C-alpha positions in Angstrom: 30.4 -20.7 -43.7 29.6 -22.4 -40.4 32.6 -20.8 -38.7 31.4 -17.4 -39.9 28.0 -18.0 -38.5 29.4 -19.0 -35.1 31.6 -15.9 -35.0 28.6 -13.7 -35.8 26.3 -15.3 -33.3 25.4 -13.3 -30.2 22.7 -12.9 -27.6 20.5 -10.2 -26.3 19.8 -9.6 -22.6 16.9 -7.5 -21.5 17.1 -6.1 -18.0 13.9 -5.1 -16.1 13.9 -2.8 -13.1 11.1 -3.7 -10.6 9.6 -1.0 -8.3 10.4 -1.2 -4.5 6.9 -2.6 -3.8 4.9 -5.2 -5.7 1.5 -4.3 -7.1 -0.1 -6.4 -4.3 1.8 -4.5 -1.6 0.8 -1.1 -3.2 -2.9 -2.2 -3.3 -2.7 -3.3 0.3 -1.8 0.2 1.4 -4.1 2.1 -0.8 -7.1 -0.2 0.0 -6.4 0.4 3.7 -6.3 4.1 3.1 -9.7 3.9 1.3 -11.1 2.1 4.3 -9.8 4.6 6.8 -11.1 7.5 4.8 -14.5 5.9 4.3 -15.0 5.7 8.1 -13.7 9.2 8.7 -16.2 11.4 10.6 -16.6 14.7 8.8 -20.0 15.7 10.3 -18.4 18.7 12.0 -18.4 20.6 8.7 -21.7 21.9 7.3 -22.2 21.7 3.5 -20.9 24.8 1.9 -18.0 25.4 4.4 -15.0 26.7 2.6 -12.0 24.5 3.7 -8.3 24.8 3.2 -6.6 21.4 3.8 -3.2 21.8 5.5 -0.9 18.8 4.8 2.2 20.2 6.4 1.9 17.8 9.4 1.5 14.8 7.2 4.4 12.4 7.4 5.9 10.8 4.3 6.6 13.9 2.2 10.0 15.1 0.9 12.8 12.7 1.7 10.7 10.8 4.3 9.8 7.4 2.7 8.6 5.6 5.8 4.9 6.4 5.0 3.7 4.8 1.8 1.5 6.8 -0.7 1.1 10.0 1.3 -0.4 11.9 -1.7 -2.9 9.2 -2.3 -4.1 9.6 1.3 -4.3 13.4 0.9 -6.3 13.2 -2.3 -8.7 10.6 -0.7 -9.4 12.9 2.3 -10.0 15.9 -0.1 -12.5 13.8 -2.0 -14.2 12.8 1.3 -14.6 16.4 2.2 -15.9 17.3 -1.2 -18.5 14.5 -1.1 -19.7 15.8 2.3 -20.4 19.2 0.7 -17.3 21.2 1.5 -15.9 23.8 -0.8 -12.2 23.4 -1.0 -9.8 26.3 -1.6 -6.1 26.5 -2.2 -6.0 30.0 -0.8 -5.7 29.8 3.0 -7.0 33.4 3.4 -10.3 32.5 1.6 -11.1 29.6 3.9 -13.6 29.5 6.7 -12.0 26.5 8.3 -8.4 25.1 8.2 -8.3 21.3 8.3 -5.0 19.7 9.4 -4.5 16.2 8.1 -2.1 13.7 9.8 -1.3 10.0 9.6 -0.4 7.5 12.3 0.8 4.9 9.8 0.4 3.5 6.3 2.3 0.3 5.7 2.1 -3.5 5.4 2.4 -6.2 8.1 3.6 -9.7 7.0 2.9 -12.9 8.8 3.7 -16.4 7.5 3.1 -19.9 8.8 4.9 -22.9 7.3 4.7 -26.7 7.9 6.9 -28.8 5.8 10.5 -28.9 4.5 11.9 -25.4 3.7 14.1 -24.6 0.8 17.7 -25.6 1.6 21.0 -24.5 0.0 23.5 -27.3 -0.3 27.2 -26.5 -0.7 28.3 -27.1 -4.2 30.5 -30.2 -4.8 33.9 -29.5 -6.6 32.4 -30.2 -10.0 29.7 -27.4 -9.6 30.3 -23.7 -9.7 27.3 -22.7 -7.7 25.4 -24.1 -4.6 22.4 -26.3 -5.2 19.0 -25.1 -3.8 16.3 -27.6 -3.1 12.6 -26.6 -3.7 10.3 -25.9 -0.8 8.0 -28.7 0.2 4.9 -27.3 1.9 2.4 -29.5 3.7 0.7 -26.4 4.8 1.7 -22.8 4.2 -0.1 -19.5 5.0 1.4 -16.3 3.8 -0.6 -13.3 5.1 0.0 -9.6 4.2 -2.1 -7.0 5.9 -2.3 -3.3 4.9 -2.9 -0.9 7.7 -3.7 2.8 7.7 -4.5 5.3 10.5 -5.7 8.8 9.5 -7.1 11.8 11.4 -8.1 15.4 10.8 -8.6 18.3 13.2 -10.0 21.7 12.2 -10.0 25.3 13.5 -11.6 28.6 12.4 -9.2 30.6 10.3 -10.3 34.0 11.7 -10.2 33.1 15.4 -8.1 29.9 15.7 -11.0 28.3 17.7 -11.5 24.5 17.5 -14.0 23.6 14.7 -14.1 19.8 14.8 -12.1 16.6 14.6 -12.6 13.2 13.1 -10.9 11.2 15.7 -8.6 8.3 14.7 -9.9 6.5 11.7 -8.5 3.0 10.9 -8.5 1.0 7.7 -7.2 -2.5 6.9 -6.8 -4.8 3.9 -5.9 -8.4 3.5 -4.1 -10.7 1.0 -3.5 -14.3 2.1 -2.1 -17.1 0.1 -2.5 -20.7 1.1 -0.8 -23.9 0.0 -1.8 -27.4 1.2 0.0 -30.7 0.3 2.3 -29.1 -2.2 -0.2 -28.9 -5.0 -3.4 -27.2 -3.7 -3.2 -23.4 -3.4 -5.7 -20.5 -3.2 -5.9 -16.9 -2.3 -8.2 -14.9 -0.1 -8.0 -11.2 -0.8 -10.1 -8.0 -0.6 -7.9 -5.9 -2.8 -9.6 -6.2 -6.1 -12.6 -7.7 -7.9 -12.7 -11.5 -8.2 -12.2 -11.4 -12.0 -8.8 -9.8 -11.5 -7.4 -12.0 -8.7 -6.3 -14.7 -11.1 -3.2 -12.6 -12.0 -1.6 -13.6 -8.7 -2.1 -17.3 -9.1 
């Protein structure tokens, strides 16, 4: 009976595929975009102006993956124009003004400072099949990730091609920094989400 149970015993392995960016990295970029769009100067366009947003000059579309969340940035700029009183149209020929949108960068910078004994990989002795990795011992550690976005729009009259306005470069940034002191004490400073949601990263 026992032998039969052993023969029938098995195991189940569940494989999870993680996205290329973590949730924190995604929020760093989109929060930076929100900041850049919020500071974007759209005073050149009077309320009621019918606008066609041309995104053909926006990097990050198609096979280009160097710019993160291009469609999020486009949608955020469209919302900014709408809140300023613009009338958006998907028909270029119906627009009073053509607005060209471009990005100068949407990504994450990473900077770390560590004081202590780093994790070490020790060659395996003959009786072990894999190397031994020691834990990291941090007297002080600061792991800072900064999201950065640069956006700009320029506009011209559809009928004449004459210059109609420009926002100038608009920058946005976001921050998520993790601290560890004396191995045991750690905390996070972040502007990505409400305080009641930040516990998920601790």
